[in-house]
C-alpha positions as CSV (number, residue, x, y, z in Angstrom):
1,M,39.2,-191.7,140.6
2,E,39.8,-187.6,140.3
3,T,43.0,-186.5,142.0
4,P,43.2,-183.2,143.2
5,E,46.9,-182.4,141.4
6,I,47.2,-179.1,139.9
7,G,50.5,-177.2,138.4
8,S,52.3,-174.6,139.6
9,L,52.1,-170.6,139.0
10,T,54.6,-168.3,139.7
11,A,54.6,-164.6,138.8
12,H,57.4,-162.3,138.5
13,S,55.1,-159.5,137.9
14,P,51.2,-158.3,136.8
15,Q,53.0,-159.4,132.9
16,E,54.8,-162.2,133.3
17,S,54.3,-165.7,135.0
18,Q,55.6,-169.2,134.2
19,F,53.7,-172.3,134.5
20,V,54.7,-176.1,135.8
21,G,52.0,-178.6,134.9
22,S,51.7,-181.4,137.6
23,S,52.2,-184.1,135.4
24,S,56.3,-182.7,136.1
25,G,55.8,-183.6,139.9
26,V,55.9,-180.1,141.1
27,F,52.7,-181.0,143.2
28,F,54.1,-184.2,144.7
29,I,57.2,-182.0,145.6
30,N,55.1,-179.3,147.3
31,T,53.0,-182.2,149.4
32,V,56.3,-183.6,150.5
33,R,57.5,-180.3,151.7
34,Q,54.8,-179.7,153.8
35,A,54.8,-182.8,155.3
36,F,58.2,-182.4,156.6
37,F,58.2,-178.2,157.0
38,S,55.9,-175.7,158.1
39,S,57.5,-173.3,156.5
40,S,59.1,-173.2,152.8
41,G,61.9,-170.7,153.6
42,E,65.0,-172.8,153.7
43,F,63.7,-175.1,151.0
44,P,64.1,-174.2,147.6
45,P,61.5,-173.7,144.8
46,P,59.5,-177.0,143.7
47,E,59.9,-175.5,140.0
48,D,63.9,-175.1,140.8
49,T,64.3,-178.6,141.3
50,L,62.4,-179.7,137.4
51,V,63.4,-176.9,135.0
52,G,66.9,-175.5,134.6
53,N,67.6,-171.7,134.7
54,E,67.3,-170.9,131.2
55,S,67.4,-166.8,131.4
56,T,68.6,-164.8,134.6
57,P,66.2,-164.7,137.5
58,R,63.6,-162.5,138.3
59,T,62.9,-161.3,141.8
60,K,59.0,-161.0,142.1
61,T,58.9,-157.1,143.0
62,Q,60.3,-156.2,139.8
63,E,58.2,-153.9,137.8
64,E,57.3,-153.4,134.3
65,T,58.2,-150.5,132.5
66,P,55.7,-148.1,132.2
67,V,53.9,-148.0,128.7
68,S,54.5,-144.0,128.0
69,Q,58.9,-145.1,128.3
70,W,59.0,-146.5,125.1
71,E,59.9,-145.4,121.6
72,Y,60.4,-146.7,117.9
73,D,63.0,-148.9,117.3
74,D,64.8,-147.9,115.3
75,S,66.2,-151.4,114.2
76,M,62.6,-152.5,113.3
77,A,62.3,-149.6,110.9
78,C,64.2,-151.7,107.9
79,V,61.9,-154.8,109.0
80,L,58.5,-153.3,110.2
81,G,59.0,-149.6,108.4
82,Q,58.2,-146.3,110.1
83,A,55.8,-145.1,112.5
84,P,52.9,-143.5,109.8
85,P,51.8,-139.6,110.5
86,Q,49.6,-139.1,113.2
87,Q,46.4,-138.4,111.3
88,L,47.0,-141.1,109.1
89,A,47.6,-143.4,112.4
90,R,44.6,-142.1,114.1
91,D,42.5,-143.0,111.2
92,L,44.0,-146.3,110.8
93,M,43.7,-147.0,114.7
94,M,40.1,-146.4,114.4
95,V,39.4,-148.3,111.6
96,F,41.5,-151.4,113.2
97,F,38.9,-151.3,116.4
98,K,35.8,-151.2,115.1
99,V,36.5,-154.3,112.7
100,W,38.8,-156.4,113.9
101,H,39.0,-155.3,117.6
102,P,35.3,-157.0,118.1
103,L,36.2,-160.4,117.0
104,F,40.4,-160.0,118.5
105,P,40.2,-158.3,121.3
106,F,43.8,-158.7,122.7
107,L,44.8,-155.2,123.0
108,H,43.5,-153.4,125.9
109,G,42.0,-149.9,124.2
110,P,43.8,-147.5,127.0
111,T,47.2,-149.1,127.2
112,F,47.2,-148.9,123.8
113,L,46.4,-145.3,123.5
114,H,48.9,-144.3,126.0
115,A,51.5,-146.0,124.0
116,M,50.4,-144.1,120.7
117,E,50.1,-140.9,122.9
118,S,53.7,-141.1,124.0
119,L,55.3,-142.1,120.4
120,Y,53.7,-139.0,119.0
121,A,54.1,-136.9,121.5
122,E,58.0,-137.5,121.2
123,Q,58.0,-137.1,117.9
124,A,56.5,-133.4,118.3
125,Q,58.5,-132.3,120.9
126,N,61.4,-133.4,118.9
127,Q,63.5,-133.8,121.7
128,T,66.7,-135.9,121.6
129,H,66.6,-138.1,124.5
130,Q,68.5,-141.4,125.6
131,P,67.1,-144.9,123.7
132,S,65.0,-146.8,125.9
133,K,66.9,-149.7,128.3
134,N,63.9,-151.7,127.3
135,K,64.3,-152.8,124.2
136,H,62.1,-155.8,124.1
137,N,59.0,-153.5,125.3
138,S,60.2,-151.1,122.2
139,T,60.2,-154.2,119.7
140,A,56.7,-155.1,121.0
141,W,54.8,-152.0,120.8
142,A,56.9,-151.5,117.2
143,A,55.9,-154.6,116.1
144,I,51.9,-154.2,117.6
145,F,51.4,-150.7,115.9
146,Q,52.6,-152.0,112.3
147,C,50.6,-154.5,112.4
148,I,47.4,-152.7,113.6
149,F,47.7,-150.2,111.1
150,H,48.7,-152.6,108.1
151,L,45.6,-154.5,109.2
152,A,43.3,-151.4,109.3
153,N,45.0,-150.8,105.6
154,L,43.2,-154.0,104.1
155,V,40.1,-153.3,105.2
156,R,40.8,-149.4,104.1
157,P,43.0,-149.5,100.6
158,D,41.9,-146.0,100.2
159,I,43.9,-145.2,103.5
160,E,47.2,-145.1,101.5
161,L,50.3,-145.7,103.7
162,P,53.6,-144.3,102.5
163,V,55.9,-146.2,101.2
164,E,58.2,-146.0,104.1
165,C,55.8,-147.1,106.7
166,R,54.8,-150.0,105.1
167,I,55.8,-154.0,105.7
168,Q,57.9,-155.1,102.9
169,P,57.5,-158.4,101.1
170,P,58.3,-161.0,101.7
171,I,56.2,-160.8,104.9
172,S,57.8,-164.4,105.9
173,A,61.0,-163.2,106.4
174,S,59.6,-159.6,108.1
175,I,57.8,-161.5,110.7
176,H,60.8,-164.6,111.3
177,T,63.1,-161.5,112.2
178,L,60.4,-160.7,115.5
179,L,60.0,-164.6,116.3
180,S,63.5,-164.1,118.3
181,P,62.8,-161.3,120.7
182,L,59.0,-161.9,120.8
183,T,59.7,-165.7,122.3
184,A,62.8,-164.7,124.5
185,R,60.1,-164.0,127.3
186,H,56.4,-165.0,128.2
187,D,55.1,-161.9,129.3
188,L,51.4,-160.3,128.2
189,L,53.2,-158.1,125.7
190,S,55.3,-160.2,124.0
191,L,52.3,-162.1,123.2
192,Q,50.3,-159.2,122.1
193,A,52.8,-158.4,119.6
194,L,52.7,-162.5,118.2
195,L,49.1,-162.4,118.4
196,A,49.1,-159.1,116.2
197,S,52.1,-160.3,113.4
198,Q,49.7,-163.5,113.1
199,L,46.4,-162.3,112.6
200,Y,47.9,-159.7,109.9
201,L,50.0,-163.4,108.5
202,V,46.2,-164.7,108.2
203,A,44.6,-161.6,106.7
204,T,47.6,-161.6,104.1
205,M,47.0,-165.6,103.7
206,S,50.8,-165.9,104.2
207,L,49.0,-169.1,105.9
208,R,52.0,-171.1,106.8
209,T,53.9,-168.3,108.3
210,A,51.0,-167.5,110.2
211,S,50.9,-171.3,111.5
212,T,54.3,-171.4,112.5
213,V,54.5,-168.2,113.9
214,G,50.8,-169.5,116.2
215,G,52.9,-172.7,117.4
216,C,55.9,-170.2,118.9
217,M,52.9,-168.1,120.5
218,L,50.9,-171.2,121.6
219,R,53.8,-172.6,123.3
220,S,54.9,-169.3,125.2
221,M,51.1,-168.9,126.6
222,L,51.5,-172.6,128.0
223,H,54.5,-171.5,130.0
224,A,52.6,-168.6,130.7
225,G,49.9,-170.9,132.2
226,L,47.2,-168.6,130.1
227,H,45.5,-171.9,129.5
228,R,44.7,-171.8,132.9
229,C,41.8,-169.9,134.5
230,P,43.7,-166.7,136.0
231,F,41.1,-166.8,138.9
232,R,42.7,-169.2,140.5
233,Y,46.0,-168.3,141.1
234,H,46.7,-165.6,144.2
235,E,50.0,-164.9,142.5
236,L,48.5,-163.1,139.9
237,S,47.7,-159.4,140.2
238,T,44.6,-158.7,142.2
239,S,43.1,-156.4,139.3
240,S,40.4,-157.8,137.6
241,Q,41.1,-156.2,134.3
242,Q,45.1,-158.3,133.6
243,R,42.9,-161.5,134.4
244,H,40.6,-161.0,131.8
245,L,43.3,-159.6,129.3
246,R,44.8,-163.1,130.1
247,K,41.6,-164.5,129.2
248,R,41.2,-162.2,125.7
249,I,44.5,-162.9,124.3
250,F,43.9,-166.9,125.4
251,W,40.6,-166.9,123.2
252,S,41.9,-165.1,120.5
253,A,45.1,-167.2,120.4
254,Y,42.4,-170.0,120.3
255,A,40.1,-168.6,117.5
256,L,43.0,-168.2,115.2
257,D,44.4,-171.6,115.9
258,R,41.3,-173.2,115.1
259,Y,41.1,-171.4,111.5
260,L,44.8,-172.2,110.7
261,S,43.9,-175.8,111.6
262,Q,41.1,-176.0,109.2
263,A,42.7,-174.2,106.5
264,L,45.7,-175.8,106.3
265,G,44.6,-179.3,107.6
266,L,46.7,-179.6,110.4
267,P,46.2,-181.2,113.8
268,L,44.6,-178.9,116.5
269,G,47.4,-176.8,118.8
270,V,46.0,-177.1,121.9
271,Q,43.0,-179.5,122.8
272,D,40.2,-178.4,124.7
273,S,40.8,-181.1,127.4
274,D,43.4,-179.3,128.1
275,I,41.7,-175.8,129.1
276,D,39.9,-174.5,132.1
277,V,39.4,-170.9,131.2
278,C,36.1,-169.9,130.9
279,P,34.9,-169.0,127.6
280,P,34.0,-165.5,127.1
281,G,30.5,-164.1,127.6
282,S,29.8,-167.0,129.5
283,P,29.9,-166.2,133.5
284,E,33.2,-167.0,135.8
285,I,33.0,-170.5,137.2
286,H,35.9,-170.5,139.3
287,K,35.5,-168.5,142.6
288,P,38.7,-166.3,142.5
289,L,41.9,-167.5,144.4
290,Q,40.4,-170.7,144.3
291,H,41.3,-174.0,142.5
292,L,38.4,-176.0,141.9
293,P,35.0,-174.3,140.3
294,T,32.2,-173.7,142.1
295,P,30.0,-176.9,143.6
296,N,27.7,-177.9,140.1
297,N,29.8,-175.8,138.1
298,R,27.1,-173.1,139.0
299,A,28.4,-169.4,138.9
300,P,26.9,-166.3,141.0
301,P,24.5,-164.0,139.2
302,P,26.3,-161.5,137.4
303,S,26.8,-158.2,138.3
304,Q,25.7,-155.1,135.9
305,A,29.5,-154.6,135.2
306,E,30.0,-158.3,134.2
307,S,26.4,-158.5,132.0
308,E,27.8,-155.0,129.8
309,Q,31.5,-157.1,129.9
310,S,29.3,-159.9,128.3
311,K,27.3,-157.6,125.8
312,R,30.6,-155.8,124.4
313,E,31.9,-159.5,123.9
314,I,29.2,-160.9,121.8
315,P,31.2,-161.2,118.4
316,F,34.4,-162.6,120.1
317,A,32.2,-165.1,121.9
318,S,30.2,-166.2,118.9
319,Y,33.6,-166.5,117.1
320,V,35.2,-168.5,119.6
321,Q,32.2,-170.8,119.8
322,S,32.3,-171.7,116.1
323,G,36.0,-172.3,116.5
324,K,35.6,-174.8,119.4
325,L,32.9,-176.6,117.0
326,T,35.7,-176.5,113.7
327,G,37.9,-178.1,116.3
328,E,35.0,-180.6,117.0
329,A,34.8,-181.7,113.3
330,L,38.3,-182.0,112.7
331,E,38.6,-184.5,115.3
332,L,35.6,-186.0,114.4
333,F,36.2,-186.5,110.5
334,H,39.9,-185.7,110.1
335,K,41.8,-187.9,112.9
336,S,44.5,-190.5,111.6
337,I,42.7,-193.3,109.5
338,F,44.3,-195.7,112.6
339,V,41.9,-194.2,115.1
340,R,38.8,-193.0,112.9
341,S,35.5,-193.8,114.1
342,I,32.7,-191.9,112.9
343,S,29.4,-192.9,114.1
344,Q,25.9,-191.5,112.7
345,T,25.2,-190.4,116.6
346,S,28.3,-188.4,116.5
347,V,27.5,-186.4,113.7
348,L,24.4,-185.7,114.7
349,V,25.1,-184.7,118.2
350,L,27.7,-182.1,116.0
351,T,25.3,-181.2,113.7
352,T,23.1,-180.1,116.4
353,S,25.6,-178.3,118.5
354,V,26.2,-176.0,115.6
355,H,22.9,-175.8,114.6
356,K,22.1,-174.8,118.2
357,W,25.1,-172.1,118.0
358,W,23.3,-170.4,115.1
359,N,20.0,-170.3,116.6
360,S,21.3,-168.9,119.7
361,L,23.0,-165.8,118.1
362,D,21.4,-162.4,118.7
363,L,20.6,-161.0,115.4
364,P,19.2,-157.2,115.5
365,P,17.2,-156.2,112.3
366,S,19.9,-155.2,109.4
367,P,20.1,-151.4,109.1
368,P,19.0,-149.5,105.9
369,P,21.5,-150.7,103.0
370,Q,24.3,-148.3,101.8
371,Q,24.9,-146.3,98.8
372,P,28.4,-146.7,97.5
373,P,29.9,-143.3,96.5
374,T,29.9,-141.7,93.2
375,P,32.8,-141.2,91.3
376,S,32.7,-137.6,91.9
377,D,31.9,-137.7,95.1
378,S,35.1,-139.8,95.7
379,L,37.3,-137.3,94.0
380,I,36.1,-134.4,96.2
381,Q,35.7,-136.0,99.7
382,T,38.8,-137.3,101.4
383,P,38.7,-140.6,103.2
384,T,36.9,-140.6,106.1
385,I,36.0,-143.2,108.9
386,D,32.3,-144.0,108.6
387,S,30.5,-143.8,112.2
388,T,28.0,-146.8,111.1
389,P,28.6,-150.0,113.3
390,F,30.3,-153.0,111.6
391,N,27.5,-155.5,110.3
392,Y,28.6,-159.2,111.5
393,T,25.5,-160.9,110.1
394,P,27.0,-161.6,106.8
395,F,30.5,-162.8,108.4
396,F,28.7,-165.1,111.0
397,T,26.5,-166.4,108.4
398,I,29.5,-167.5,106.2
399,L,30.6,-169.0,109.3
400,Y,27.5,-171.3,110.0
401,Q,27.2,-172.3,106.3
402,H,30.7,-173.3,106.5
403,L,30.3,-175.2,109.2
404,L,27.8,-177.1,107.5
405,L,29.7,-177.7,104.7
406,L,32.7,-179.1,107.2
407,L,30.0,-181.2,108.3
408,H,28.6,-182.7,105.1
409,R,31.6,-182.8,103.0
410,P,32.9,-186.0,103.9
411,S,29.5,-187.7,102.9
412,L,29.8,-186.5,99.6
413,S,33.1,-188.9,98.8
414,L,30.9,-191.9,99.2
415,P,29.4,-193.5,96.2
416,N,26.8,-191.2,94.4
417,S,24.2,-193.9,95.0
418,T,24.0,-194.0,98.6
419,P,21.1,-191.9,100.5
420,E,24.1,-190.4,102.3
421,F,25.8,-188.9,99.7
422,A,22.2,-187.9,98.2
423,S,21.5,-186.1,101.3
424,A,24.9,-184.5,101.8
425,L,24.8,-182.9,98.8
426,Q,21.6,-181.5,98.8
427,S,22.6,-180.2,101.9
428,C,25.6,-178.9,100.4
429,I,23.8,-177.0,97.9
430,S,21.7,-175.2,100.4
431,A,24.9,-174.1,102.0
432,A,26.8,-172.9,99.0
433,R,23.6,-171.0,98.1
434,H,23.4,-169.8,101.2
435,I,27.2,-168.2,101.2
436,L,26.6,-166.3,97.7
437,L,23.9,-164.6,99.5
438,A,26.1,-163.4,102.4
439,L,28.7,-162.6,100.1
440,K,26.4,-160.5,98.3
441,A,24.9,-158.7,101.7
442,Q,28.5,-157.6,102.7
443,T,29.0,-156.2,99.3
444,D,25.8,-154.5,99.0
445,S,26.4,-152.5,102.7
446,N,30.0,-151.5,101.1
447,Q,31.5,-153.6,103.8
448,A,35.2,-155.2,102.6
449,L,35.4,-158.7,102.4
450,F,38.4,-158.6,104.8
451,W,38.6,-162.1,106.4
452,P,40.1,-164.7,104.4
453,G,37.3,-167.2,105.1
454,F,35.4,-165.7,102.8
455,L,37.6,-167.3,100.3
456,S,37.9,-170.4,100.9
457,A,33.8,-170.3,101.8
458,A,33.2,-168.8,98.0
459,W,35.5,-171.4,96.7
460,M,33.8,-174.4,97.9
461,A,30.5,-173.1,97.5
462,G,31.4,-172.9,93.7
463,L,32.9,-176.0,93.8
464,V,29.6,-178.1,95.3
465,L,27.3,-176.4,92.4
466,A,29.5,-177.3,89.7
467,F,29.7,-181.1,91.1
468,A,26.0,-181.2,91.4
469,C,25.3,-179.6,88.2
470,Q,27.8,-182.2,86.6
471,L,25.8,-185.3,88.2
472,G,22.6,-184.0,87.1
473,Q,21.4,-183.2,90.7
474,Y,20.5,-179.2,90.6
475,G,19.1,-177.2,87.7
476,R,22.5,-176.5,85.1
477,A,21.0,-172.9,84.1
478,K,20.7,-171.5,87.4
479,G,23.6,-173.5,88.8
480,C,25.8,-171.4,85.5
481,L,24.0,-168.2,87.3
482,E,25.1,-168.5,90.3
483,I,28.6,-170.2,89.9
484,S,29.2,-166.7,87.9
485,S,27.9,-164.9,90.7
486,C,30.8,-166.9,93.0
487,L,33.0,-165.9,90.1
488,D,32.0,-162.5,90.6
489,F,33.4,-162.2,94.4
490,L,36.2,-164.3,93.6
491,R,37.1,-161.6,91.2
492,I,36.8,-159.2,94.0
493,M,38.9,-161.1,96.3
494,S,41.4,-161.2,93.9
495,A,42.5,-157.7,94.3
496,Q,43.6,-159.1,98.1
497,W,44.3,-162.4,97.8
498,E,46.7,-164.4,95.2
499,P,44.9,-167.8,95.7
500,A,41.8,-166.2,94.8
501,K,42.5,-165.4,91.2
502,H,44.0,-169.7,91.2
503,C,40.2,-170.3,92.4
504,H,38.5,-168.2,89.5
505,R,40.9,-169.6,87.1
506,A,39.6,-173.1,88.2
507,L,36.0,-172.2,88.8
508,S,35.9,-170.3,85.1
509,L,36.9,-174.1,83.5
510,L,34.5,-175.5,85.7
511,L,31.4,-172.6,84.6
512,R,32.6,-174.0,80.8
513,A,32.3,-177.6,81.5
514,V,28.9,-177.0,82.9
515,S,27.8,-175.2,80.2
516,R,28.9,-177.5,77.8
517,L,26.8,-179.6,79.7
518,D,23.7,-177.8,79.3
519,I,24.5,-177.7,75.5
520,D,25.0,-180.9,75.0
521,S,21.7,-182.2,76.7
522,N,19.8,-179.2,74.8
523,S,21.5,-180.4,71.5
524,T,20.2,-184.4,72.4
525,A,16.6,-183.1,73.1
526,A,16.6,-180.4,69.9
527,A,17.7,-183.8,68.0
528,T,15.4,-185.8,69.3
529,S,12.6,-183.1,68.7
530,T,13.5,-182.6,64.9
531,T,13.5,-186.6,64.7
532,T,9.9,-186.5,66.1
533,T,8.9,-183.8,63.8
534,A,10.0,-185.4,60.9
535,T,8.6,-188.4,61.1
536,T,5.1,-186.8,61.7
537,N,5.4,-184.5,58.6
538,V,6.5,-187.6,56.6
539,N,3.6,-189.6,58.0
540,L,1.6,-186.4,57.1
541,I,2.5,-186.3,53.9
542,T,2.1,-189.7,52.8
543,R,-1.2,-189.7,54.1
544,T,-2.4,-186.5,52.1
545,C,-0.6,-188.4,49.3
546,I,-2.9,-191.2,49.7
547,S,-6.0,-189.2,50.3
548,R,-5.4,-187.3,47.3
549,L,-4.4,-190.5,44.9
550,D,-6.9,-192.9,46.1
551,P,-10.0,-190.6,47.9
552,P,-12.9,-192.9,49.9
553,S,-15.9,-194.0,47.5
554,P,-19.1,-191.9,48.9
555,G,-20.3,-195.1,50.0
556,G,-17.6,-195.8,52.1
557,E,-16.0,-198.5,50.4
558,G,-13.0,-197.0,49.4
559,R,-9.9,-199.6,50.1
560,E,-7.8,-197.2,52.7
561,S,-10.8,-196.1,54.5
562,E,-11.8,-199.9,55.0
563,S,-8.6,-201.0,56.0
564,P,-8.8,-202.7,59.6
565,L,-5.2,-201.0,60.3
566,N,-6.4,-197.2,59.4
567,T,-9.8,-197.9,61.0
568,R,-7.7,-198.0,64.7
569,K,-5.3,-195.1,64.0
570,R,-8.9,-193.1,63.3
571,R,-10.2,-194.4,66.8
572,K,-6.9,-193.5,68.3
573,L,-6.4,-189.9,67.2
574,G,-10.5,-189.6,67.6
575,P,-12.5,-187.2,65.1
576,S,-11.1,-184.1,66.4
577,S,-7.8,-184.5,66.6
578,P,-5.7,-181.9,64.1
579,R,-3.5,-184.4,62.7
580,F,-6.7,-186.1,61.7
581,E,-7.8,-183.1,60.2
582,S,-4.8,-182.5,58.7
583,A,-4.6,-185.5,57.1
584,R,-8.0,-185.4,55.2
585,S,-7.5,-181.5,54.4
586,P,-6.8,-180.9,50.9
587,A,-5.1,-177.5,51.7
588,V,-1.8,-179.6,52.4
589,D,0.5,-180.0,49.5
590,F,3.8,-181.5,49.7
591,A,5.7,-177.6,49.4
592,S,4.5,-176.8,53.1
593,A,5.6,-180.3,54.6
594,E,9.1,-180.0,53.2
595,D,9.1,-176.3,54.3
596,S,8.2,-177.6,57.9
597,V,10.3,-180.4,58.3
598,A,13.7,-177.8,56.9
599,G,12.4,-175.5,59.2
600,V,12.8,-177.4,62.0
601,S,16.5,-179.1,61.0
602,R,17.5,-175.3,60.9
603,V,16.6,-175.5,64.5
604,A,18.5,-178.3,65.5
605,E,21.4,-177.4,63.5
606,G,22.3,-174.2,65.4
607,V,21.8,-176.2,68.9
608,S,23.8,-178.6,67.6
609,D,26.5,-175.5,66.9
610,G,26.8,-174.3,70.5
611,L,24.5,-171.1,69.9
612,L,23.3,-171.4,73.5
613,S,27.2,-170.0,74.6
614,I,27.6,-169.0,78.2
615,G,27.2,-165.8,77.5
616,E,23.4,-166.1,77.0
617,V,23.1,-167.7,80.6
618,G,24.3,-164.2,81.8
619,S,27.0,-163.3,84.6
620,G,24.3,-162.1,87.0
621,F,22.9,-163.3,90.5
622,N,19.0,-163.7,90.8
623,T,18.3,-161.0,93.7
624,Q,14.9,-162.1,94.5
625,H,16.3,-163.9,98.0
626,D,18.3,-160.6,98.8
627,R,15.2,-158.6,98.9
628,N,14.4,-161.1,102.3
629,W,17.9,-160.1,104.0
630,D,16.7,-159.3,107.1
631,L,19.3,-160.3,109.6
632,S,21.9,-157.9,111.0
633,L,24.2,-158.1,113.8
634,D,24.7,-154.1,114.5
635,L,26.5,-154.0,117.5
636,D,26.3,-150.0,118.5
637,M,26.9,-151.1,122.4
638,N,28.8,-154.0,121.4
639,M,32.0,-152.6,119.8
640,V,34.4,-153.8,122.7
641,D,35.3,-150.6,123.8
642,L,36.0,-148.9,120.4
643,L,34.3,-145.6,121.5
644,Q,33.7,-143.9,124.9
645,E,34.7,-140.8,126.6
646,G,37.6,-139.9,128.0
647,N,39.2,-137.8,130.7
648,F,42.6,-137.1,129.7
649,D,43.5,-133.9,128.3
650,S,46.0,-135.5,126.1
651,L,44.4,-137.9,124.6
652,M,41.2,-135.4,123.5
653,D,43.6,-133.4,122.0
654,L,45.3,-136.2,120.1
655,F,42.4,-138.5,119.4
656,G,39.4,-136.2,120.2
657,Q,36.7,-137.2,123.0
658,Q,36.1,-140.9,121.9
659,Y,39.0,-143.5,121.9
660,P,38.6,-147.4,122.9
661,T,38.7,-148.3,126.6
662,F,38.7,-152.0,126.8
């Protein structure tokens, strides 16, 4: 039986809302109130009878502080650093909107630019003014700006931030200082500041602190009702922009939660069954201002504006869908052992969903590879912002292959003799090799390894290849080359993430062990070959001696030639056999035979002494498959409101004629 009960959402302003779920009894209270009273003027709000007032009550007509009325909070400077110079801030802002914003569009471009313009316009005028009355807004905007600038700096380390503008370590202490003011209210600006902080923590591999911030943020989002479709409530602003922004904030937090849950092995922060917000890139199935979706969940045909919106959200929608699949894998394989139940059918269904997601991605042809700048060019030219679109194809390829690893990795704990183990191992080997190819495509296009999931994928790929080589299920020579390539990527990542150094050291040990296995197998083969050759040469010497001491008589009456055993040997070898002819040849003597045995022995000794070192294996990677790389996600029109022309003269003066509009 489906009940019509729904929760209650009240909005104090377009930015701030509060939600109470139906399980609290709020829907039943409203039902009883409507049965007794035609109007609810004297009846207190149902929320007030269930939830205590934790703060000063707000009126619904309260206006938000305009974005232009804020200043950089001096108390935040000791935690987050000072605002960078204007030109530096402009360059970093453009990097963020090019790389990070398409995947996590939790900011509204014009609003961000207005706030940035206000900050630097105030600094340029150098006017003394009264401190902003809304300290909360100043704290939130300061956190957003500094985290955005630092995220861009991770992608472009050549754009150096001044020391006074940097977030000082330890990062966890700095972020925890912000939790108190940012979790006091459940408004969109606070959630955006928390999201910027969490994303920066994830990018710097401070995953536990990021998970803590994410837990506080998810609770604030639930209190604000962001897990419910914003089109269902007339209390929210009638502006479609605000509703879409609520959806983007929620799904950005959702995607980060799925990544952290997998990376840390923790339960999901929010279940899919608790969400009725339509995912990005999909049509809105909820009719505006109605609680229930349209019949049969059929959405009306999208308008041209909605179609353009969906195209801009391609990276965002694809990443959210991969996070949903990651959560389903965690729910299937990593629940409590008391309730864990994994059937072959459920695994096949999830694997099909992963393949379907990958096959549905629209990947245009890749652009020509970029040539890295020469040292002389880097000394002459100043850092500039490349105008070419960011290529997300390697990023999504690694997501796809890493999902396949998550699906098949549990089967690697089964006994080695089972067919499930053998099939899963080969699937993991294929995924690992494709991960290395995608990482190479990322570096060949001169794009930064910006996402920490690259480290996890490279590390798991190296482990899979080393494990397969140790079991003899993959060619050791080929495996050593690919593991060496994986070490090269880990070495690049170690400059940014400390865990990469530990992964590099561990994988180096595994590579030496695999190469030792290869040497041992070669030594055994060489020793066997030496024994066989020596035995052959001894027989050769013996037969030569016999033929010289007791040659056959012209009449065929010699004792050796007439023996049945020798007759069988001749038939087996045949009259044209080289060994047979050598036995009869008078040119073979004792000296040549002894030299042959000594030569083979010297080769065997060289192999057993370890002359085939890993240095001879080489650290290069087979680039033959790289030439076949023809996938790219060049999102020229999908930069998610990055660069469009503006009509504000002040914005033109500050940033030129291009600015984010989404």
